[in-house]
PAZAPA-4460 file (N, C-alpha, C; in steps of 0.05 Angstrom, whole numbers, plus 32768, in hexadecimal, padded with zeros to 4 digits):
% residues 294
    n_x    n_y    n_z   ca_x   ca_y   ca_z    c_x    c_y    c_z   seq   type   mol
   83E4   89F2   8831   83DA   8A09   8833   83B7   8A06   8832     1      M     A
   83AF   89FA   8827   8392   89FD   8823   8388   89F5   883E     2      Q     A
   8397   89DD   8854   8390   89DC   886C   8396   89F7   8878     3      A     A
   83A3   8A08   887A   83A5   8A20   8885   838C   8A2F   8889     4      A     A
   8387   8A31   886A   8377   8A41   885D   835C   8A3C   8863     5      I     A
   8355   8A1D   886C   8339   8A14   887A   8338   8A23   8898     6      A     A
   834E   8A21   889F   8352   8A1D   88BC   834A   8A3D   88C7     7      A     A
   834D   8A52   88B2   8348   8A6A   88B9   833B   8A77   88AB     8      V     A
   832F   8A70   8890   8318   8A7D   8884   8305   8A8A   888A     9      Q     A
   8306   8AA2   8880   82E8   8AAA   8893   82E3   8AC7   8876    10      T     A
   82CE   8ACC   8873   82BC   8AD6   885D   82B5   8AED   8862    11      G     A
   82A4   8AF7   884B   8298   8B10   8851   8288   8B10   8835    12      F     A
   826A   8AFF   883F   8259   8AF9   882D   8248   8B14   8823    13      K     A
   823F   8B25   883C   8233   8B44   8834   8236   8B57   8840    14      N     A
   8245   8B66   8827   825B   8B83   8836   8242   8B9B   8833    15      V     A
   8241   8BAE   884C   8232   8BC6   8847   8243   8BD6   8846    16      L     A
   823A   8BE5   882B   824B   8BFA   882C   8236   8C1B   8833    17      F     A
   8244   8C24   8845   822C   8C3D   8851   823B   8C53   8848    18      A     A
   8226   8C60   8835   8236   8C79   8821   8224   8C8E   882E    19      T     A
   822F   8CAD   882A   821A   8CC1   8826   8225   8CDA   880D    20      D     A
   8234   8CC8   87FF   823E   8CCD   87E5   8252   8CEB   87E5    21      F     A
   825E   8CE3   87FA   8278   8CFA   87F7   8290   8CEC   87EF    22      S     A
   82A4   8CFC   87F4   82BE   8CF4   87DD   82C5   8CE0   87F1    23      D     A
   82C7   8CE3   880B   82CE   8CCF   881F   82C2   8CBA   8819    24      A     A
   82A3   8CB4   880F   8298   8C9B   880A   82A0   8C8B   87F1    25      A     A
   82A8   8CA2   87DF   82AA   8C99   87C3   82C9   8C8E   87C4    26      A     A
   82D9   8C8E   87D6   82F6   8C81   87D7   82F5   8C6A   87E2    27      Q     A
   82E2   8C61   87EA   82D9   8C49   87FD   82D1   8C34   87E1    28      A     A
   82C6   8C3C   87CC   82B1   8C29   87BF   82CA   8C15   87B1    29      I     A
   82DD   8C1F   87A4   82EE   8C06   879A   82F9   8BEE   87AE    30      P     A
   82F5   8BF5   87C7   82FF   8BDF   87DB   82E4   8BD1   87DC    31      Y     A
   82CD   8BDF   87E2   82B7   8BCF   87E1   82AF   8BBF   87C1    32      V     A
   82BC   8BBF   87AE   82BC   8BB1   8792   82D2   8B9F   879D    33      R     A
   82E4   8BA1   87A0   82FD   8B8F   87A1   82F4   8B77   87B7    34      E     A
   82F1   8B7F   87CB   82E6   8B70   87E1   82CD   8B60   87D8    35      I     A
   82B4   8B6E   87CB   82A3   8B58   87C7   82B0   8B43   87AA    36      A     A
   82BA   8B4F   879A   82C8   8B40   8783   82D3   8B26   8793    37      K     A
   82EA   8B2F   87A4   82FE   8B18   87AE   82E9   8AFC   87B9    38      R     A
   82D6   8B0E   87CC   82C5   8AF8   87D9   82AB   8AED   87CC    39      Y     A
   82A6   8AF6   87BB   828A   8AF2   87A9   8278   8B00   87C1    40      D     A
   827B   8B13   87CA   8265   8B1D   87DA   8252   8B30   87CE    41      A     A
   8237   8B34   87E1   821D   8B3F   87DC   8230   8B60   87E3    42      N     A
   8222   8B72   87CE   8227   8B90   87DD   8209   8BA1   87E7    43      V     A
   8207   8BA4   8802   81F4   8BB5   8802   81FF   8BCE   8807    44      L     A
   81F1   8BE5   87FE   81F9   8C00   8804   81E4   8C0D   8809    45      T     A
   81E9   8C1C   8824   81D4   8C2B   882E   81DB   8C48   8837    46      L     A
   81C8   8C57   8830   81CB   8C74   882D   81B1   8C7B   883F    47      H     A
   81B7   8C8F   8850   81A8   8C99   886A   81A5   8CB8   8864    48      V     A
   818F   8CC1   8858   8187   8CE0   8857   8178   8CEE   886C    49      R     A
   8182   8D09   8872   816E   8D0F   8889   8153   8D0B   8888    50      P     A
   8149   8D0F   889A   8124   8D0C   889D   8118   8D24   8895    51      G     A
   8102   8D23   8886   80F6   8D3A   887D   80E0   8D45   8891    52      R     A
   80DB   8D62   8891   80D4   8D6B   88AA   80B1   8D6C   88A7    53      A     A
   80A8   8D4F   88AA   8089   8D58   88B2   8079   8D6A   88B5    54      H     A
   8089   8D78   88C4   8075   8D97   88D2   8074   8DAD   88BD    55      S     A
   807F   8DA7   88A2   8081   8DBB   8893   805F   8DBF   8887    56      L     A
   805E   8DD5   887E   8042   8DCC   886A   803F   8DBC   8858    57      P     A
   8026   8DB2   884D   8023   8D9E   883E   8032   8D9F   8826    58      Y     A
   802A   8DB1   881C   803B   8DB7   87FB   8054   8DB9   87FD    59      R     A
   8061   8DBF   8815   8081   8DBC   8819   808E   8D9F   8814    60      T     A
   8078   8D9A   882A   8082   8D7C   8834   8080   8D70   881C    61      W     A
   806F   8D6D   8809   806A   8D61   87F0   8075   8D62   87D9    62      T     A
   8082   8D7B   87DC   809A   8D82   87C4   80BC   8D77   87CA    63      S     A
   80BC   8D79   87E7   80CF   8D6E   87F5   80D0   8D49   87F0    64      N     A
   80B9   8D48   87EE   80BA   8D23   87EC   80C1   8D1E   87D4    65      T     A
   80B5   8D34   87BD   80BF   8D24   87A6   80DB   8D25   879D    66      K     A
   80DF   8D3D   87A4   8104   8D47   87A8   810F   8D33   87AF    67      I     A
   810F   8D29   87C8   8114   8D0D   87D5   8117   8CF8   87CA    68      A     A
   8100   8CF3   87B5   8101   8CD7   87AF   8111   8CDA   878D    69      E     A
   810F   8CEE   8780   8120   8CF6   8769   813A   8CEC   8776    70      T     A
   8145   8CF8   8788   815B   8CF7   8792   816A   8CDB   879B    71      E     A
   8151   8CD1   87A5   8154   8CB6   87AD   815B   8CA5   8790    72      D     A
   814B   8CA9   877F   8153   8C9B   8760   816B   8C9E   8757    73      E     A
   8175   8CB4   875A   818C   8CBE   874D   81A4   8CB6   8764    74      R     A
   81A6   8CAA   877A   81B7   8CA2   8789   81BC   8C8A   8781    75      H     A
   81A2   8C7E   877D   8198   8C5B   8779   81A9   8C54   8760    76      R     A
   81A7   8C61   874C   81AF   8C5F   8734   81CE   8C63   8733    77      E     A
   81DE   8C78   8742   81F3   8C7D   8749   8205   8C66   8753    78      Q     A
   81F8   8C55   876F   8206   8C47   8779   820A   8C2E   8766    79      I     A
   81F4   8C21   8752   81ED   8C0B   8742   8202   8C09   872F    80      L     A
   8208   8C29   8728   8218   8C30   8712   823A   8C29   871D    81      A     A
   823A   8C2D   8738   825F   8C2B   8744   8260   8C0C   8749    82      A     A
   8244   8BFC   874A   8247   8BE1   874F   8243   8BC9   8735    83      F     A
   824C   8BD5   8720   823F   8BC8   8708   8241   8BA8   8706    84      P     A
   8259   8B9C   870F   8261   8B7F   870F   825A   8B7A   872B    85      D     A
   824C   8B82   8741   8247   8B77   8757   8227   8B77   875F    86      T     A
   8220   8B56   876B   820D   8B5A   8779   8200   8B67   878C    87      R     A
   81F3   8B83   8783   81F3   8B96   8795   81D5   8BA0   8798    88      T     A
   81C7   8BAA   87B3   81B0   8BB5   87B0   81B2   8BCF   87C4    89      S     A
   81A0   8BE0   87BE   81A1   8BF7   87D0   8189   8BFC   87DF    90      V     A
   8191   8C05   87FD   8182   8C13   8815   8181   8C36   8816    91      L     A
   8170   8C3D   880C   8168   8C57   8814   8154   8C67   882B    92      I     A
   815D   8C6E   8847   8153   8C6B   8858   8153   8C89   885E    93      K     A
   8142   8C98   8878   8140   8CA5   8887   8148   8CA9   889B    94      E     A
   814E   8CBD   88A7   814D   8CBC   88C3   8175   8CC4   88C7    95      G     A
   817E   8CB1   88D6   8199   8CB7   88E4   81A2   8C92   88E0    96      N     A
   81BE   8C94   88D8   81C7   8C7A   88D6   81CC   8C65   88EB    97      V     A
   81C6   8C6E   88FE   81C6   8C61   8913   81A8   8C54   891E    98      E     A
   8194   8C5E   890C   817B   8C51   890F   8174   8C3F   8908    99      D     A
   8186   8C3C   88EB   8180   8C20   88E1   8192   8C0F   88D9   100      H     A
   81AE   8C17   88E6   81CC   8BFF   88DF   81C1   8BE4   88E5   101      L     A
   81BF   8BEE   8904   81C0   8BD0   890F   81A9   8BBB   890D   102      D     A
   8195   8BBF   8909   817C   8BB6   88F1   8187   8BA8   88DB   103      S     A
   8199   8BB9   88CD   819A   8BB4   88B2   81AC   8B9E   88B7   104      I     A
   81C5   8BA1   88C3   81D6   8B8C   88C8   81CD   8B6E   88D2   105      I     A
   81B9   8B72   88E1   81AD   8B5A   88EB   819C   8B4D   88D3   106      R     A
   818F   8B58   88C8   817A   8B53   88B8   818A   8B45   889B   107      S     A
   819E   8B50   8897   81AF   8B4C   887A   81C0   8B3D   8882   108      R     A
   81CA   8B2C   8897   81E4   8B25   88A1   81F7   8B2B   8898   109      D     A
   8201   8B49   889B   8211   8B5D   8890   822C   8B51   88A5   110      V     A
   8245   8B51   8893   825F   8B45   88A2   8279   8B54   889F   111      D     A
   826C   8B6F   888E   8280   8B7E   888F   8276   8B99   8883   112      L     A
   827D   8BB4   888F   8276   8BCA   8890   8289   8BDB   8883   113      V     A
   8283   8BEA   886B   8296   8BF7   8863   8291   8C19   8859   114      V     A
   82A4   8C26   8868   829E   8C44   8871   82BB   8C55   8864   115      I     A
   82B4   8C6D   885C   82C2   8C7C   8857   82CA   8C92   886E   116      G     A
   82E7   8C96   8871   82EC   8CAF   8887   82F6   8CD2   887A   117      T     A
   82F0   8CDF   888B   82F2   8CF8   8882   8310   8D01   888D   118      T     A
   8318   8CF8   889E   8337   8CF5   88A7   833C   8D07   88B6   119      G     A
   833C   8D28   88AB   833C   8D3B   88C4   8339   8D50   88C6   120      Q     A
   832E   8D54   88DF   8319   8D6D   88DF   8326   8D87   88E2   121      T     A
   8314   8D9E   88DD   8325   8DB9   88DF   8338   8DC4   88F1   122      R     A
   8332   8DB2   8907   8349   8DB8   891B   835D   8DAE   8921   123      D     A
   835F   8D99   8907   8383   8D88   88FE   8377   8D74   890D   124      G     A
   836A   8D70   891F   8364   8D4E   8931   8358   8D3D   891A   125      K     A
   8362   8D27   891B   8359   8D0D   890B   8340   8D06   8915   126      H     A
   832F   8CFA   8908   8319   8CF2   890F   830A   8CE9   88FA   127      R     A
   82F2   8CD1   8906   82E9   8CC0   88F0   82D4   8CD3   88DA   128      L     A
   82C9   8CE6   88E8   82AF   8CF0   88D8   829B   8CE6   88F4   129      G     A
   828D   8CF7   88F7   826E   8CF3   8909   8262   8CD0   88FE   130      S     A
   825D   8CD6   88EA   8248   8CBA   88DD   8259   8CA5   88D6   131      V     A
   826E   8CA4   88D4   8287   8C90   88CF   828C   8C88   88F3   132      A     A
   8291   8C99   8902   829A   8C92   8919   8283   8C84   892E   133      E     A
   8269   8C90   8925   8253   8C7F   8934   824F   8C67   8929   134      E     A
   8251   8C64   890D   825B   8C41   890A   8269   8C2F   8911   135      I     A
   8288   8C41   8910   8298   8C31   8923   8299   8C29   8937   136      F     A
   8291   8C39   8945   8284   8C31   8965   8270   8C23   8968   137      R     A
   8258   8C1E   8960   8243   8C15   8966   8244   8BF7   8955   138      S     A
   824F   8BEB   8939   8244   8BD5   8933   8255   8BC3   8935   139      V     A
   824C   8BA4   8937   8258   8B8D   8947   8269   8B7F   8935   140      T     A
   8264   8B85   8914   8273   8B77   8906   828B   8B89   88F7   141      C     A
   82A1   8B7D   88EF   82B8   8B88   88E5   82AC   8BA2   88D1   142      P     A
   82C1   8BB8   88D5   82B6   8BD5   88C8   82D1   8BD7   88BD   143      V     A
   82D4   8BE0   889E   82F0   8BE0   8898   82E5   8C05   8882   144      L     A
   82F9   8C13   8897   82F6   8C2C   8895   830F   8C36   8879   145      T     A
   8308   8C43   8868   8317   8C4D   8851   831D   8C6F   8856   146      V     A
   8334   8C78   8855   833E   8C8D   885A   8335   8C9D   883D   147      G     A
   8334   8CBD   8844   832D   8CC9   8830   8342   8CCB   8818   148      L     A
   835B   8CD0   881F   8375   8CC8   8810   8384   8CB4   8804   149      H     A
   836B   8C98   880C   836E   8C80   8800   837A   8C7D   87E0   150      S     A
   838C   8C6F   87D4   8389   8C69   87C0   8388   8C49   87B4   151      L     A
   8370   8C43   879F   8370   8C32   8796   836C   8C28   877D   152      W     A
   837E   8C27   876C   8381   8C23   8756   837B   8C0C   8747   153      S     A
   8373   8C10   872A   836D   8BEE   8723   8382   8BDF   8725   154      S     A
   837D   8BC0   8731   8391   8BB1   8736   839F   8BAD   874F   155      G     A
   8396   8BC7   8764   83A3   8BC4   8777   8393   8BAD   878C   156      S     A
   83A1   8BA9   879F   8398   8B9C   87B1   83B1   8B9D   87D1   157      R     A
   83A6   8B93   87E5   83B4   8B93   87F9   83CA   8B89   87F8   158      F     A
   83E0   8B95   87F7   83F5   8B84   87F7   8407   8B80   880B   159      R     A
   83FB   8B8D   882C   8409   8B8C   883C   83F1   8B90   884E   160      K     A
   83F4   8B7F   8863   83DB   8B84   887D   83ED   8B82   8896   161      I     A
   83E9   8B98   88A6   83F0   8B9A   88C0   83DD   8B96   88D4   162      L     A
   83DD   8B81   88EC   83D0   8B7A   88F6   83D9   8B72   8914   163      C     A
   83D2   8B87   892D   83DB   8B84   8940   83C7   8B6D   894F   164      A     A
   83E0   8B59   894C   83D6   8B3A   8954   83CC   8B3B   8970   165      A     A
   83D2   8B49   898A   83D0   8B46   89A7   83BB   8B56   89A6   166      D     A
   83B0   8B67   8998   839A   8B78   8999   838A   8B71   8989   167      Q     A
   8382   8B54   8983   836C   8B4E   896B   8363   8B35   8979   168      A     A
   8348   8B2E   8973   833D   8B16   8979   833B   8B00   896B   169      S     A
   8339   8AE6   896D   8339   8AD2   895A   8331   8AD7   8940   170      D     A
   8319   8AE5   8949   8306   8AE8   8929   831A   8AFB   8917   171      Q     A
   8325   8B13   892C   8333   8B2B   891F   834C   8B1B   890B   172      S     A
   835A   8B0E   8918   8371   8AFC   890E   8364   8AEA   88F6   173      M     A
   834E   8ADE   88F6   8346   8AD6   88E3   8343   8AE5   88C4   174      A     A
   8335   8AF6   88CF   832F   8B0B   88B3   8348   8B17   88A8   175      H     A
   835D   8B19   88BD   8379   8B23   88B2   8385   8B0F   88A1   176      A     A
   8382   8AF3   88A7   838E   8AE4   8899   8380   8AD7   887C   177      L     A
   8361   8ADB   887C   834C   8AD8   8868   835B   8AEE   8851   178      S     A
   835B   8B06   885E   8365   8B1A   8845   837E   8B16   883F   179      L     A
   8392   8B10   8850   83B0   8B0C   8844   83AA   8AF2   8836   180      S     A
   839F   8AE6   8837   839E   8ACE   881F   8397   8AD4   8808   181      Q     A
   8378   8AE0   8807   8368   8AE9   87FA   8379   8AFC   87E2   182      E     A
   8389   8B0C   87F4   8390   8B25   87DF   83B0   8B23   87E0   183      F     A
   83BB   8B08   87E5   83D7   8AFA   87E6   83E9   8B11   87F0   184      Q     A
   83E1   8B1E   880B   83EF   8B32   8813   83FD   8B31   8827   185      S     A
   8415   8B35   882D   842C   8B38   8848   841C   8B37   885E   186      R     A
   8422   8B29   8873   8413   8B2E   8886   842B   8B3B   889D   187      L     A
   8423   8B54   88AD   8435   8B60   88C0   8425   8B59   88D6   188      V     A
   8432   8B44   88EB   8422   8B3F   8907   8435   8B50   8919   189      L     A
   8429   8B66   8924   8432   8B77   8941   842E   8B6A   895F   190      L     A
   8441   8B6A   896C   8438   8B6D   8982   844B   8B85   899A   191      S     A
   8431   8B8D   89AC   843C   8BA3   89B4   8443   8BA7   89D2   192      V     A
   8453   8BA7   89E0   8458   8B9E   89F6   8453   8BB6   8A08   193      I     A
   843D   8BC0   8A18   8435   8BD8   8A1F   8449   8BE4   8A34   194      S     A
   844D   8BFB   8A40   845C   8C04   8A50   845D   8BFC   8A6C   195      E     A
   843C   8BF7   8A75   8440   8BEE   8A8A   8449   8BCF   8A87   196      Q     A
   8444   8BB9   8A77   8452   8BA7   8A7B   8470   8B9F   8A74   197      E     A
   847E   8BBB   8A65   849F   8BB3   8A5F   84AD   8BB0   8A7C   198      A     A
   84B8   8B97   8A79   84CE   8B9A   8A97   84BB   8B9F   8AB0   199      G     A
   84A5   8B91   8AAF   8498   8B90   8ACE   8495   8B73   8AD9   200      Y     A
   8493   8B5D   8ACF   849C   8B4C   8ADF   84B6   8B3C   8AD1   201      H     A
   84B7   8B39   8AB9   84C8   8B2E   8AAF   84DB   8B3C   8A9D   202      V     A
   84F5   8B37   8A9C   8507   8B45   8A88   84F7   8B4E   8A6C   203      P     A
   84FA   8B64   8A68   84F4   8B72   8A4A   84FC   8B59   8A39   204      T     A
   850F   8B4D   8A31   851F   8B37   8A17   850C   8B28   8A1F   205      S     A
   8504   8B19   8A33   84F4   8AFD   8A33   84D3   8B06   8A31   206      Q     A
   84CA   8B1D   8A36   84A9   8B23   8A25   84AD   8B28   8A0C   207      M     A
   84C7   8B36   89FB   84C9   8B37   89E5   84C7   8B1D   89DA   208      A     A
   84D8   8B0D   89E3   84DC   8AE4   89DE   84BE   8ADE   89DB   209      S     A
   84B1   8AE0   89F2   8491   8AD6   89F6   847D   8ADD   89DE   210      T     A
   8482   8AF9   89DE   846E   8B04   89C3   846F   8AFE   89AD   211      S     A
   848F   8AFA   89A4   848C   8AF1   898B   8481   8AD5   8985   212      E     A
   8485   8AC2   899D   8482   8AAB   8998   845F   8AA7   8995   213      Y     A
   8453   8AB9   899A   8437   8ABF   89A7   8432   8AC2   8989   214      F     A
   8444   8AD3   897A   8434   8ADA   895C   843E   8AC7   8951   215      L     A
   8453   8AB4   8953   844F   8AA3   8940   843D   8A88   8945   216      H     A
   8433   8A8E   8960   841D   8A79   8965   83FB   8A7D   8960   217      N     A
   83FB   8A9C   8951   83E1   8AA1   8945   83DB   8A9F   892F   218      R     A
   83EF   8A97   8926   83E8   8A8B   8907   83E4   8A69   8901   219      L     A
   83D7   8A5B   88F8   83CE   8A44   88F4   83E3   8A3E   88E8   220      P     A
   83E7   8A1E   88F2   83FA   8A11   88DB   83F7   8A11   88B7   221      P     A
   840D   8A19   88AA   8414   8A19   8892   840B   8A35   888E   222      G     A
   83FE   8A45   8897   83F3   8A62   8889   840D   8A71   888A   223      A     A
   842C   8A6F   8896   843F   8A81   8890   8444   8A7C   886E   224      E     A
   8444   8A64   8867   844B   8A64   8845   8435   8A77   8834   225      G     A
   8426   8A80   883E   8411   8A92   882F   8412   8AAD   8833   226      C     A
   8417   8AB3   8852   8414   8ACD   8854   842C   8ADD   885B   227      C     A
   8445   8ACB   885B   8460   8AD4   885C   8463   8AE6   8872   228      K     A
   8457   8ADD   888A   845A   8AF6   889E   8472   8B04   88AB   229      P     A
   846F   8B16   88B5   8483   8B25   88C2   8476   8B34   88E1   230      E     A
   848E   8B29   88F3   8489   8B2E   890B   8496   8B40   891A   231      Y     A
   8483   8B51   8929   8492   8B64   8934   848F   8B6C   894C   232      I     A
   8499   8B6E   8966   8496   8B73   897E   84A3   8B92   8984   233      V     A
   8491   8B9D   8995   8495   8BB5   8994   8490   8BC1   89B3   234      S     A
   8499   8BDA   89BB   8495   8BE5   89D8   8484   8BFA   89DC   235      Y     A
   8478   8C01   89ED   846B   8C22   89E9   844E   8C20   89EF   236      G     A
   8449   8C2F   89E9   8428   8C3D   89E6   841A   8C2B   89D0   237      D     A
   83FB   8C1E   89D4   83FE   8C0D   89C0   83F2   8C16   89A5   238      I     A
   83E7   8C2F   89AC   83DE   8C3D   8991   83F6   8C4A   8981   239      A     A
   8407   8C54   898D   841B   8C63   8984   842E   8C56   8974   240      E     A
   8431   8C35   897E   8445   8C1F   8976   8439   8C16   8956   241      K     A
   841F   8C1B   8958   8410   8C05   8943   8412   8C1F   892C   242      I     A
   840D   8C37   8939   840F   8C4A   891F   8433   8C52   8915   243      L     A
   8447   8C46   892D   845F   8C4D   8925   8460   8C38   8910   244      E     A
   8460   8C22   8918   8463   8C04   8901   8457   8C0A   88E9   245      V     A
   8439   8C0F   88E9   8428   8C1B   88D3   8442   8C2D   88BE   246      E     A
   844B   8C41   88CD   8458   8C56   88BE   8469   8C49   88B1   247      S     A
   8476   8C30   88C0   849D   8C26   88B2   8490   8C15   88AA   248      K     A
   8476   8C08   88A5   8472   8BEC   888F   8463   8BF9   887D   249      T     A
   8458   8C0C   8879   8442   8C10   886C   8433   8C00   885A   250      N     A
   8417   8BEE   886E   8409   8BE2   8869   83F4   8BF2   8858   251      P     A
   83E1   8BE1   8852   83CB   8BEB   8835   83BB   8BE1   884B   252      D     A
   83BB   8BDA   8862   83A2   8BCE   8877   83A7   8BCC   888C   253      L     A
   839A   8BD2   88A1   839E   8BCF   88BF   8383   8BBD   88C8   254      I     A
   838B   8BA8   88DA   837A   8B9B   88E9   837D   8B97   8903   255      V     A
   8366   8BA9   8913   8367   8BA4   892D   8352   8B9A   8943   256      L     A
   8349   8B90   894D   833B   8B8B   8959   8332   8B9C   8972   257      G     A
   8316   8BAA   8978   830E   8BC0   8985   82F8   8BB5   8991   258      A     A
   82F2   8BC0   89AE   82DB   8BBC   89B9   82CB   8BCE   89C4   259      R     A
   82B4   8BCE   89CB   82AD   8BEE   89D2   82A6   8BEC   89F2   260      S     A
   82A6   8C0D   89F1   829D   8C0F   8A15   828F   8C03   8A25   261      E     A
   827A   8BF4   8A12   8263   8BE2   8A1D   826D   8BD2   8A2A   262      R     A
   8280   8BC4   8A1F   8284   8BA5   8A28   829B   8B9A   8A11   263      G     A
   82A5   8B81   8A1B   82B6   8B7A   8A0F   82AD   8B69   89F7   264      I     A
   82AE   8B6A   89E2   82AB   8B55   89CF   82BF   8B46   89C2   265      H     A
   82BF   8B32   89C5   82DC   8B1D   89B8   82E9   8B1D   89C8   266      G     A
   8308   8B23   89C6   831D   8B15   89D8   8321   8B32   89EC   267      A     A
   8329   8B28   8A02   832D   8B47   8A17   8345   8B57   8A0C   268      T     A
   8356   8B4B   89F8   836D   8B59   89E7   8363   8B6D   89DA   269      G     A
   8348   8B6B   89D4   8342   8B82   89B7   8347   8B9B   89C7   270      D     A
   8352   8BAB   89B8   8353   8BCC   89C1   8338   8BD9   89C6   271      L     A
   833A   8BE7   89DB   8326   8BF9   89DE   831B   8C11   89C3   272      P     A
   8307   8C0D   89C5   82FA   8C23   89AD   830F   8C36   89A2   273      I     A
   830B   8C4B   89B9   831D   8C60   89BD   832E   8C62   89AE   274      A     A
   8344   8C4D   89B9   835D   8C45   89AB   8365   8C40   8989   275      T     A
   834F   8C29   8988   8349   8C23   896A   8344   8C3B   8957   276      A     A
   8332   8C47   8963   8329   8C63   8956   8342   8C75   894E   277      E     A
   8351   8C79   8967   8367   8C8D   8960   8378   8C83   8944   278      R     A
   8381   8C68   894C   8390   8C5C   8933   8385   8C5C   891D   279      I     A
   8368   8C51   8913   8351   8C58   88F4   8356   8C79   88E7   280      V     A
   8354   8C88   88FF   834A   8CA2   88F8   8365   8CB2   88EE   281      S     A
   837C   8CA2   88F3   8399   8CB1   88F2   83A2   8CAB   88D5   282      R     A
   83A9   8CC3   88BE   83B1   8CB9   88A6   83CD   8CBB   88AA   283      P     A
   83D8   8CB1   8895   83D2   8CAB   887C   83CB   8C8F   8873   284      P     A
   83B4   8C85   8890   83B3   8C66   8889   839B   8C66   886E   285      A     A
   839E   8C55   885A   8395   8C4F   8842   837E   8C49   8845   286      Q     A
   8381   8C31   8854   8365   8C20   885B   8369   8C0C   8871   287      C     A
   835B   8C14   888C   8360   8C0C   88A4   8346   8BFD   88A8   288      Q     A
   8347   8BE0   88AB   8333   8BD2   88B7   8338   8BCC   88D4   289      R     A
   831D   8BD9   88E0   8325   8BD6   8902   8304   8BD5   890D   290      S     A
   8304   8BCF   891E   82E9   8BC6   8934   82E8   8BAA   892D   291      G     A
   82FD   8B98   8927   82F6   8B7A   891F   82F2   8B6B   8939   292      V     A
   82DC   8B62   894B   82D4   8B57   8951   82C3   8B40   8957   293      S     A
   82C2   8B31   896D   82B3   8B1E   8967   82C9   8B03   8963   294      G     A
***
């Protein structure tokens, strides 16, 4: 087992938690704490507040500055109190998240971003929320999104992890295996044969057999003993089938590979970002790790 773990081990050493101090952001805090604990990681929290209007009269601008500084200190204390047993640093910036995120990820060697998501809009559509969506679409490192109705009680862990294996790069698979080993989770590997592929050149039964063989071969030797994998082959629309299997298997975590519209990052099998976003934003997913590429 140790040889298998060494072959796939990947870790999270610097975790960035982006917060706006909303209820959705608060739901992500226990996940950040537990991952940091399991991987002995550093936590960097980022809060970006709206910019001050410098065109205001001097007295008003000065007063607003003092109010902002007081609020920043209150937020800083709030964050540190939320992570009492973790190496935590706090960054508070001004402007828009997208103005700061890329440079912070590069300069701080961030290898995981954690964000809370709002889930549902007034029109009934499920979305990540504007800031979470921007982060999900723009960053190049793995992103863990935590739904608003996620429940993480003391002693909880990822008991079951669903990985869409043929829509995941090697790096995404490595993260799924690492998390499975770290949390002693059951790993469900899914292969979806699209409607265009099914029965196109070869019989469906042969495609199913080939897909299951592919799933078995995505695990390194010896890994089956520690992650107790379950293999599922399904047919149809990729996003719909992933959500269908999620409903049936009830995982605590979904691992996906995602590629942006601006180019392919990682394996060509990674999901288009819009498809991945459709899966991530759909409740009742408790904690979906997505955008895993590279």
